[in-house]
N, C-alpha and C positions, 0 to 999 in steps of 0.2 A: 504493500500500500504506500509506504513511504517512497519507494522507487517510482511509482506512478505519479505521486505528487511532485517529486523532484523533476521528472521529465516534463510534466505539464507547466512547471514554473520556468523552465529554461527559456522557451521562446519569449515569454512575457518579459523576463529579465533582460534578455538580449535586445529585444525590441525597444524597451524603455531606455536602456543604455545608449543605443544608437540614436534614438530620437533626441535624447538630451544632448549628445555630442554634436549632432547636426544643427540642433537649435542654437546651441552655444556658439558654434562657428558662424552661423548666419547672423546672430545678434551682434557678434563682434565685428563682422565684415561690414554690416550695413548700419551699425550704430542704432539699432532698434531694441526694444525691450525683449527679454527672453520669452514672455508669454506670446508676444506678437510673432516672434521667430518660430516658436513652437507651432502656432496655428498655420503658418506658411509651410513648414515642413510637412505637417499633416495633410495639407492640400496637395502637395507634390506627391506624397505617398498614395493618397487616394487616386490621383490621376494615374500614377505608374501601375498601381495594382488593379485599376478599374473597379474599385469598390467605393462604397460610401463611408463616411466618417464613423458611423455607428458600427459597421462591420470591422473597420480598422481597429477600433478600440476594444471591441468584444472578442476579436480573434487575433491575438498577438502574432500567431504564425503567419497570418496574411501580411502583417506589417513587415515581417522578416523577408518574406518573398518579394514584396514590393520594393524593399530597399535594395535587393540584389539585382534588380532589373537595370539594364543599360539606360532606359528612359529616365529612371529616377536620378541616376548619377549625372546625366546630361542636364536635366532641368535644374538640379541643385547647383551645378557649376554655373549655369547661366544666372541664377538668382544671386549666387555669391559674388558674381561680377558686378552686381548692381542692376541688372536688367529688370524692368518692372514685372511684377507678377502677371499683369494682364497679357503681356507679350509671351511670357514663359508658358502660361496656361492656354493662351490663344483665345481668351474670352474675358468679358467683363459685364457685370450687371449694370443696367441703366433703366431707370423708371420701371423697375419690376420685371424687366425682360433681360435675357442673357444674349449678348451680342458677340459674334466672332470678331476678333481683333488681330491685326497684324502690324508690323512695324511700318506699313504703308499709311497708317492712319493714327490720329491722335487717340489717346486712351480716354474714353468717356469719363467725365468727372461729375460728382454729385451736383456741383454748382450749375452745370449746364442743364440740369433738369428744370431749372427756372424758366428756360426758353419754352419748354413744353407746357409748363403751367400757364405762362402768359399767352401762348397760342391757343390753348384750350379755352381760356377765358373769353377769347374773341371768336371762337368757332362754336356755334350751336351744335347740339348733339347730332342733329340730322342735316347739318349744313353741307351743301354740295360746293362750297367755295373752292376757288382755285388757290392753292398754296404753293409757294416757292421756297425751297431751302437752298441757300447759296453756300457752297463749301461743305458738302454733306459728310465727307470723311467716311466713317464706318456706317453712316446712315441711321445712327441711333435716334436722332431727333425726328427725322422724317418717318421712320418706321414706327416709332412710338405714336406719332400723330396719326399715321395711317391706321394703326390698330384701334385707337380710341375715337377716331372720327372717320369711320369707314365710308361715309358718303362723300367726304372731301376728295378733291382731285389734286394730288400732291406731285410736284415735280422737284427733283433734287439734282443739283449740279455739282460737279467738281472738276478741277483742272487735271487731277491725277487719274489715269486709267486704272492704276493699281487700287486706289481708294474706291473707285466706282465698282470694281470687281468685288471688293469686300462688302460694299453697301448692297449690291444686288444679291449677294449670297445671304445677307441678313434679311432682306425682304422675303426671299424664298423661305428662309428658316422660320419666319413668323407668319407665313401664309398671307401676306398682304398683296392685294391686286390693284389697289387704288393709288399706286405710286409708280412713277416713271423716272428714269435717270438719263441725264445728258452730260456730255463732256464739254467743258468750257470754263473760261475765267469769268467769275461773277455773272453779269447779265449778258455776256456775249452769246450764251447758249439759248437765250429766250427773246431774241429780237422781235419786236412788234407785239408781244403778248402782255396781258395785264393780269394782275393777281389781287385777290382780296387781302392776302397776307403774305409778307416776305419775312423770313426768319434766317438769322445767320450767326454763327460763332466763328468769326474770321480770325486770322492771325492778328494778335494785338500786342505782342511783346517786342520791345525795342531791340533792334539788331545787336546792340552791344551789351544787352542786359546780362549781368553775371549769372542769373538764374538759368540761362540757357546751357551752361556748362555744369549744372548741378542736378543731382537727383534724377528723377524719371525723364526730365526734359532732354537729357543727353542722348536718349535713345529714340525720341520721337522725331517725326519728319520736320526738318527746319522750316520748310515752306509753309507748313500748317501752323507754325508758331509765330513767325516774324515776317512782316511784309516790308520792312524798311527801317531806317534809322530812328524814327520817332515812335514806331509801334502803332501809329494812327493811320498809316497809308491806306490799308484795306478798308477801314471804317469810313474814311473820307471818300474813297471811291464808291463804296456802296451807297452811302447817304446822298451823294451828289447825283447819282444816276437813278436812284429808286423812284422818285416821283413819276418818271416816264413809264414805269412798269407796274405801278400800283393803280388799281381802280379808285375812283373817288370814294373817300371814306375808308380806304384800305390802310392797314397798319404795317409798320416796319419794326421788327423786334431784333435787337442786337445785344449780344454778349460782349463785354469789354473788360479791360483791366480794372483792378481795384481802385486805381487813382485816376481813371479816365472818364468817370461818370459826368462830371460837370462839362468837360470838353465835348463829349458826345452829345449831351443835351443842347449845347450851344450850336453844334454843327447841324443838328436836326432843326432847330428853330431857324437858323440861317437859310436852310434849304426849303423853308416854307411849311414844315410840319407843324401841326397843332396838337393840343392835348398830350404834350410830351411829359412822360412820367419816368421815374427811375425806380427800380425795385432791388431790394436787398436779397442776398441768398441766405441760406440757413445759418451762415456764419456771421450775419449782420453786415456784410460788405455789399455796397452797391455794385451789382454785377451785371445788370441788364437795363437797357433803356428802350422805351417804346415811343414812337411818334405816329400820328395819323395824318394821312394826306387829306386836305380839305375836300 
C-alpha cells in the first residue's frame, strides 16, 4: 500500500517541482510576480498537453507529459524572451470573444473595447446602418460589432494583406456574414461611399517614443503603432477626410493616446464636427473621442 502511495505521489511531486522552477524562471526573466508567472506556465502546459486547467491540476501525470513535449519547450522559450502571451498562444480574448492573433496585427487590449461600447450606443439593435472600421488589424472591433449588430453592414479596411488574412479568419471563426474586408490606406478603399458610423484605432504613438522599445510593443507591427513623429498623423488624416465619407448625422469614433484627448477634440471641432465628447476607459484615462457630422 505504501508503495502504491509513493508511486502515485511521484508524478505530482515532479510536476509541482517543474512548475515552480519554470514559474520562477519566467518571473525572473520578465520581472512579473510568481503567481502571474505560474498562471502563464499553466496556460502553456494546457496548450502543449491539449487539456484544460482542471485536468492539468487533477492529473499531475498529464502535466509531466505536457512538459516533455517539444511544443511546451518552444513556447516557454518564446515567452522567456519577452514575446507576448497573445502571440505565443496565437489568440486573445476581446469583448467576450476569442480572436486569432499573429505578429501581423496588434494585440487587442481591454481599453479598445471602449470603441465597441461607443459604437453600440449609436447603433440600434436592429439597425441596418453602414459601418466602416479603418485599420481593422485582427478584426476584433468589426467582428464584435458584426456579432452584436447582425443587421448592420460592416466594412473593414487595412493596408496590410497579412492583417486582413487574420481578420477574415476571425470573421469565419465567429460565423459573421455581415462584414466585408478591403485593402487600402484609410479611406482610399471606400471612394464615393458614405457611412452612418466610422470607427478606428489608428497608430497614435510618436515615432521616437521610448515605449516602442519596451515590453509587448517591441514585438508588435510598427506600422500599426506609429504613423509619424508626433503620433497624431493618422488621427489628423482620418479626421480631415471623414466628413466626405460620413452621412449627415453620422459619427466618427477614434481611439487615441492618453494625452491626446484635448488635441483630438480640437481637431474634430476644427473639421466641423459637433456634439464632440471624450470618454474614459476603465482605467479612468480619456481614451476615445467621438464627433458627429452635422
